[in-house]
C-alpha positions in Angstrom: 132.5 121.6 153.3 131.5 124.6 151.6 128.0 126.1 150.9 128.4 125.2 147.1 129.2 121.5 147.9 126.2 121.4 150.1 123.9 123.1 147.4 125.4 120.5 144.9 124.5 117.7 147.1 121.0 118.9 147.9 120.4 119.4 143.9 121.7 115.9 143.3 119.2 114.5 145.8 116.4 116.7 144.5 117.4 115.7 140.9 117.0 111.8 141.6 113.6 112.5 143.3 112.3 114.3 140.3 113.5 111.6 138.1 111.9 108.9 140.4 108.8 110.8 140.4 108.7 111.3 136.6 109.4 107.6 135.9 106.8 106.7 138.7 104.4 108.9 136.7 105.1 107.4 133.3 104.7 103.8 134.7 101.3 104.6 136.6 99.9 106.0 133.2 101.1 102.9 131.3 101.3 100.2 134.0 103.9 98.5 131.9 105.8 95.6 134.1 109.0 96.5 132.4 108.9 100.1 132.8 107.7 99.4 136.7 111.1 97.5 137.2 113.1 100.5 136.1 110.9 102.8 138.0 111.3 101.0 141.2 115.2 101.0 140.7 115.4 104.8 140.3 112.8 105.7 142.9 114.9 103.5 145.6 118.0 105.4 144.2 116.0 108.6 144.8 115.3 107.4 148.5 118.9 106.6 148.9 120.0 110.0 147.9 117.6 111.6 150.2 118.3 109.7 153.3 122.0 110.7 152.8 121.3 114.2 153.1 119.8 113.3 156.7 123.0 111.6 157.7 125.9 113.2 159.6 128.9 111.8 158.0 130.7 112.0 161.3 128.1 110.4 163.4 125.7 108.4 161.1 122.8 106.9 162.3 123.0 103.1 161.9 119.5 102.2 161.0 119.6 105.0 158.3 122.9 103.6 157.0 121.7 99.8 157.1 118.4 100.8 155.2 120.2 103.1 152.7 122.6 100.2 151.9 119.8 97.7 151.3 117.7 100.2 149.2 121.2 100.9 147.3 121.4 97.1 146.5 117.7 96.8 145.8 118.0 99.6 143.1 120.7 97.9 141.2 118.8 94.2 141.6 115.8 95.9 139.9 117.9 97.1 136.8 118.9 93.7 136.5 115.0 92.8 136.8 114.5 95.4 134.1 117.0 93.6 131.8 115.2 90.2 132.7 112.0 91.6 131.4 113.7 92.6 128.1 116.0 89.7 127.8 115.4 87.0 130.1 118.0 85.6 132.4 118.4 81.8 132.7 116.7 80.4 136.0 120.4 79.7 137.1 121.5 83.4 136.6 118.4 84.6 138.2 118.9 82.4 141.3 122.6 83.5 141.5 121.3 87.2 141.5 119.1 86.7 144.5 121.8 84.9 146.4 124.2 88.0 145.6 121.6 90.3 146.6 120.9 88.7 150.0 124.9 88.5 150.5 125.4 92.3 149.5 122.6 93.3 151.9 124.1 91.2 154.8 127.5 92.6 154.0 126.4 96.1 154.3 124.9 95.6 157.5 127.9 93.9 158.9 129.8 97.0 157.6 127.4 99.6 159.2 127.4 97.6 162.7 131.0 96.1 163.1 133.0 98.5 160.9 132.1 102.0 162.3 135.5 103.2 162.3 137.8 101.3 160.0 141.3 101.9 158.5 141.5 103.4 155.2 142.6 100.2 153.5 139.6 98.1 155.3 137.4 101.0 154.4 138.4 100.9 150.8 138.0 96.9 150.6 134.7 97.1 152.3 133.7 99.8 149.8 134.7 97.6 146.7 132.9 94.8 148.3 129.6 96.7 148.4 130.0 98.5 145.0 130.9 95.5 143.1 127.4 93.8 143.5 125.6 97.0 142.5 128.0 97.3 139.6 127.0 93.7 138.5 123.5 94.2 138.9 123.5 97.2 136.6 126.6 96.8 134.6 125.6 93.3 133.1 122.2 95.1 131.9 123.6 98.0 130.3 126.3 96.3 128.3 123.5 93.7 127.0 121.2 96.6 126.3 124.1 98.6 124.5 125.1 95.6 122.3 121.2 95.0 121.4 120.7 98.6 120.4 122.8 97.9 117.4 120.0 96.1 115.6 117.3 98.8 116.5 116.0 101.9 114.9 118.0 105.2 115.4 115.6 106.7 118.2 115.3 103.4 120.2 119.2 102.9 119.7 119.9 106.2 121.1 117.6 106.0 124.1 118.9 102.6 125.1 122.6 104.0 125.0 121.6 107.1 126.9 120.1 104.9 129.7 123.3 102.7 129.6 125.6 105.7 129.6 123.9 107.1 132.6 124.4 104.0 134.7 127.9 103.3 133.3 128.9 107.0 134.8 127.3 105.9 138.1 129.4 102.8 138.2 132.7 104.4 137.4 132.1 107.4 139.8 131.2 105.0 142.7 134.5 103.0 142.0 136.5 106.2 141.9 135.1 107.6 145.1 135.5 104.3 146.9 139.2 103.6 145.8 140.1 107.5 146.0 138.8 107.5 149.6 139.9 110.7 151.6 141.4 112.4 148.5 137.8 113.0 147.2 136.6 114.6 150.5 137.6 118.1 149.8 134.8 120.7 149.1 136.1 121.0 145.4 136.0 117.4 144.9 132.6 116.7 146.3 131.2 119.7 144.0 133.0 117.9 140.9 131.4 114.5 141.8 128.2 116.0 142.4 127.9 117.8 139.3 129.1 114.7 137.4 126.2 112.7 139.0 123.7 115.5 138.1 124.8 115.0 134.4 123.4 111.2 134.9 119.9 112.4 135.6 119.1 114.1 132.3 120.9 111.2 130.4 118.5 108.5 132.1 115.6 111.1 131.7 115.8 111.4 127.9 116.0 107.8 127.5 112.3 107.8 128.7 110.9 110.7 127.1 113.4 112.4 124.8 112.4 116.1 123.4 110.9 116.0 119.8 113.5 117.9 118.8 116.1 115.4 120.2 114.1 112.6 118.5 114.2 114.3 115.2 118.2 114.8 115.5 118.5 110.9 116.4 116.2 109.8 113.3 117.8 112.3 110.8 120.2 109.4 109.6 117.1 107.3 108.8 115.1 109.7 107.1 116.3 108.7 103.5 115.4 105.1 104.3 111.8 106.1 105.3 111.6 108.1 102.0 112.5 105.4 100.1 110.4 103.1 101.7 107.5 105.3 101.1 108.3 105.9 97.5 108.7 102.0 97.1 105.0 101.5 98.8 103.3 104.3 96.7 104.9 103.9 93.5 106.8 100.7 92.6 105.0 97.9 94.4 103.5 96.0 91.6 100.7 94.2 93.6 98.6 94.6 96.8 100.0 91.6 98.4 103.6 92.7 97.6 102.8 96.2 98.9 101.2 95.0 102.0 104.2 92.7 102.7 106.7 95.6 102.2 104.3 97.8 104.3 104.4 95.4 107.4 108.1 95.0 107.2 108.5 98.8 107.1 106.2 99.1 110.0 108.4 96.6 112.0 111.5 98.5 111.1 109.9 101.8 112.0 109.1 101.0 115.6 111.8 98.3 116.6 109.2 95.5 116.9 109.6 91.8 116.3 106.9 91.3 114.0 103.9 92.9 112.1 101.0 91.8 109.8 98.2 93.7 107.8 94.7 92.4 107.9 91.7 93.5 105.4 88.4 94.7 106.8 87.2 91.0 106.9 89.9 90.0 109.2 91.7 88.1 106.8 95.7 88.4 107.2 97.1 89.5 103.9 100.6 90.2 105.0 103.0 89.1 107.8 106.5 89.5 108.7 108.2 87.7 111.6 105.0 85.9 112.5 103.0 83.0 111.3 99.6 84.0 109.9 98.0 81.8 112.5 99.5 83.4 115.1 98.8 86.9 113.7 95.0 86.0 113.5 95.0 84.8 116.9 96.3 88.3 118.0 94.0 90.1 116.1 91.1 88.1 117.3 92.1 88.5 121.0 93.0 92.3 120.6 89.3 92.9 118.9 87.4 90.8 121.4 88.8 92.6 124.5 91.2 90.2 126.6 94.8 91.6 126.5 97.5 89.1 125.2 99.9 88.6 127.9 102.7 87.2 125.9 103.2 90.1 123.4 102.0 93.7 123.1 100.2 94.5 120.1 99.9 97.9 118.6 97.0 98.2 116.2 96.5 101.2 113.9 93.4 101.2 111.5 93.8 101.4 107.7 91.0 103.3 106.0 90.2 101.4 102.9 87.4 101.8 100.3 85.8 98.4 101.4 86.1 99.2 105.1 88.5 99.5 107.8 91.6 97.4 107.6 94.4 96.7 110.3 98.2 97.4 110.6 99.5 95.5 113.6 102.9 95.6 115.2 103.8 93.0 117.8 106.1 94.8 120.4 109.5 93.3 121.1 111.2 93.2 124.4 112.3 96.9 123.9 108.9 98.3 122.3 107.1 98.6 125.4 109.4 101.0 127.1 111.2 102.8 124.2 108.5 102.7 121.3 106.2 105.5 122.2 107.4 108.1 119.7 107.4 105.1 117.1 104.0 104.2 117.9 103.0 107.7 117.2 104.7 107.9 114.0 103.1 104.4 113.0 99.8 106.1 112.8 101.0 108.4 110.3 102.5 106.1 108.5 99.3 103.9 108.4 97.7 106.7 106.2 100.3 106.2 103.5 99.8 102.6 103.6 96.2 103.1 103.0 96.8 105.1 100.0 99.2 102.7 98.7 96.9 99.7 99.3 94.0 101.8 97.4 96.5 102.4 94.6 97.5 98.9 94.3 93.4 97.7 94.4 92.8 100.4 91.6 96.0 99.1 89.5 94.7 95.5 90.1 91.3 96.3 88.9 92.3 98.2 85.9 94.7 95.2 85.1 91.6 92.8 85.6 89.5 94.9 83.4 92.2 95.1 80.6 92.7 91.3 80.8 88.8 90.8 80.5 88.8 93.2 77.5 91.7 91.2 75.8 89.8 87.9 76.2 86.5 89.5 75.0 88.6 90.7 72.0 90.0 87.3 71.4 86.6 85.6 71.9 84.6 88.0 69.9 87.1 88.4 66.8 87.3 84.7 66.4 83.7 83.8 66.9 82.6 86.6 64.4 85.3 85.5 62.0 83.5 82.4 60.8 79.9 84.0 60.4 81.5 86.9 58.6 83.3 84.6 56.2 80.1 82.7 55.2 78.4 86.1 54.7 81.1 87.2 52.3 80.8 84.0 50.5 77.2 84.2 49.8 77.4 87.8 49.0 80.2 87.2 46.4 78.0 84.7 44.9 75.1 87.1 44.8 77.5 89.6 43.1 78.7 87.2 40.4 75.4 85.8 39.9 76.0 82.2 40.8 72.7 82.2 42.8 70.7 83.7 40.1 70.5 86.8 38.3 69.7 89.9 40.3 67.8 93.1 39.1 69.1 96.4 39.5 67.9 96.9 42.9 69.3 93.5 44.0 72.6 94.3 42.6 72.6 97.7 44.5 71.7 95.9 47.7 74.6 93.2 47.0 77.0 96.1 46.7 76.0 97.7 50.0 76.2 94.1 51.8 79.6 93.5 50.4 80.6 96.8 51.4 79.4 96.3 55.2 80.8 92.9 55.3 84.0 94.3 54.0 83.9 96.7 56.8 82.8 94.3 59.4 85.8 92.2 58.2 88.3 95.0 58.6 86.9 95.5 62.3 87.4 92.0 63.1 91.1 92.1 61.8 91.5 95.2 63.9 90.4 93.3 67.0 92.5 90.2 66.6 95.4 92.7 66.0 94.6 94.6 69.2 94.3 91.3 71.1 97.6 90.1 69.8 99.3 93.2 71.0 97.6 93.1 74.5 98.8 89.6 74.9 102.4 90.5 73.7 101.8 87.8 70.9 103.1 89.8 68.0 106.6 88.6 66.8 108.5 90.9 64.6 110.6 89.3 61.6 112.9 91.8 60.6 114.3 91.5 57.0 115.9 94.1 54.6 113.6 95.4 52.2 112.5 98.6 50.3 110.3 101.0 52.1 108.9 102.2 48.7 107.8 98.6 47.9 106.1 98.3 51.2 104.2 101.6 50.9 103.0 100.6 47.3 101.7 97.5 48.9 99.7 99.3 51.5 98.4 101.8 48.7 97.1 98.6 46.8 95.1 97.6 49.9 93.5 100.9 50.6 92.8 101.8 46.9 89.4 100.1 46.9 88.4 102.4 49.7 88.9 105.5 47.8 86.0 107.4 46.2 85.8 109.7 43.1 86.3 112.9 45.3 89.5 111.3 46.8 92.9 111.8 45.0 95.7 109.7 46.5 99.3 111.0 45.6 102.5 108.7 46.1 105.7 110.7 46.6 108.7 108.3 46.6 112.3 108.8 45.6 113.9 107.5 42.8 116.7 105.4 44.7 115.8 102.7 47.0 115.0 103.4 50.5 116.5 100.5 52.3 115.2 99.4 55.9 115.2 96.5 58.2 111.7 96.0 59.3 108.9 93.5 59.5 107.3 94.2 56.0 104.0 92.7 57.1 103.8 95.0 60.5 105.0 98.0 58.5 102.5 97.5 55.8 99.9 97.4 58.3 100.7 100.4 60.0 100.8 102.5 56.8 97.6 100.9 55.6 96.1 101.9 58.9 97.3 105.5 58.5 96.1 105.7 54.9 92.7 104.0 55.8 92.3 106.7 58.4 93.1 109.3 56.1 90.5 108.3 53.7 87.9 107.7 56.4 88.6 111.2 57.9 88.3 112.9 54.7 84.5 112.4 54.1 84.4 115.5 51.6 87.5 114.0 49.6 90.6 116.1 48.8 94.1 115.1 48.1 95.8 112.6 50.4 99.8 112.5 49.9 101.9 109.6 50.9 105.5 110.7 51.1 108.5 108.4 51.7 111.8 110.0 52.5 115.3 108.9 53.7 117.9 111.3 55.5 121.0 110.7 57.5 120.1 107.0 57.9 116.5 107.5 58.9 113.6 106.4 56.7 110.2 108.1 57.1 106.6 107.9 55.7 104.3 110.9 56.1 100.8 110.9 55.1 98.9 114.1 55.0 95.1 114.9 54.0 92.7 117.5 53.7 90.1 116.0 56.3 88.6 116.9 59.4 91.9 116.9 61.3 92.6 116.4 64.9 92.0 119.0 67.7 95.2 119.8 69.6 93.4 118.7 72.9 92.7 115.5 71.3 96.3 114.4 70.7 96.6 112.9 74.3 93.7 110.5 73.4 95.0 109.6 70.0 97.7 107.0 71.0 95.9 105.4 73.9 94.6 101.6 73.7 91.2 102.0 71.8 91.2 105.7 72.2 89.3 107.8 69.6 88.7 111.3 69.3 84.9 111.9 69.2 83.7 115.1 67.6 80.4 116.0 65.9 82.2 115.3 62.5 83.6 111.8 63.6 81.1 110.4 66.1 79.5 108.6 63.0 82.6 106.8 61.8 83.2 103.3 62.4 86.6 101.9 64.1 88.1 100.6 67.2 90.5 103.4 67.8 
């Protein structure tokens, strides 16, 4: 055997020792039962590799050989127990595995004691008989884990597959070495096989602790989904409940868990996915009170909300305790976005409630005021006409002022009713063919009583009919409002021009005045609900905006 082959064997043993030590350290730090099973499997495999370096192939020590075979079988069996922790075996299958382990160990001892110098064919048969149980112990788990990884997020899927790939290489290599026999005892063959075994070590290691760069590469395919989820959470979720439900779903998806839930600062479960609310409340209660839940691993991260600290929790599935460390770290950052989304939804819902209350108030106030104002209008009208007796000059002036104020109140009430209808979506348009000139003249007839001597209203309409298909009442209301605003915001008088034009199939009504005007920075407020541009010149004027 060449020096290179000896160095390769030493490096292989050292690599497995380092791998076993790294896994043992991670198990000691986390104390997860599932991880412990795999740690035992790799540590025993490392011990087998070390014991092999103390053996002389020509004159092996029987005790070391028997111990090596027993530990070799135990390493494979603990891989099966690792699978059992993730995906439980049936009692019958587990019992069969124990029996197979005992038979394999006994067969190995028999091989060491009674078949020290077998013929090549017998050696091959015994080798296959010993490798087969180990291949069963490890092959079934890696196949099951590979298939199960298809349903997991990218990082967990890659980690499971690297683990499966590492053990698959070992299985294939063992059968090749056993079947090839003497053909692979040359220095070159030993060097090549040891190099292949060395490749297994990083494959198994990255399944436990992949570098950050490798995790980012694995996750690149899911980044678009995560971005879409964040956009969905922060922008498009219509309510707090819907947002919380989606947030819980994506939290579960993010870490490959089986379930998740969100609780408010009072401990009330507001969203769940994959779990009943009662079960979620029970898990949260156990998590907050101290005792650890033995049937499920729960990872809890805080949600910093205005009303206090809420909770985002995910219930670890069979793969999360071993393969979810990176995802759980990502979950903490994800929780910050969820908090922002929930706050946005809370503010949006509060604004919607305020708007709803405002609409209800407008409805109530306008309808309740309509009756008294109608009565006032009637009595003021009787005072003006003398039905209640003749008034002196001062009385008539007072009646005129009262009539003007009652009319102003009535206009405000009508505006409130119209606003309430718009808020509730109760305005139904009834479009008919008509002449925009006639609609405009009708609107001018409404505002003419508002004109004072210093105002001049000019109507500029074409000679030809301006055909439109509109709701005449609503269109008249719009033009009336624009004209009344032009009059109201021209306290010093001036010319108010109402122009009707038709061009290229589009009809237009434009109204200009010589009044106060609207500052450029007030345009953003102008067409908001109940928005008024308040300036020293306009603050004394009435209106709902």
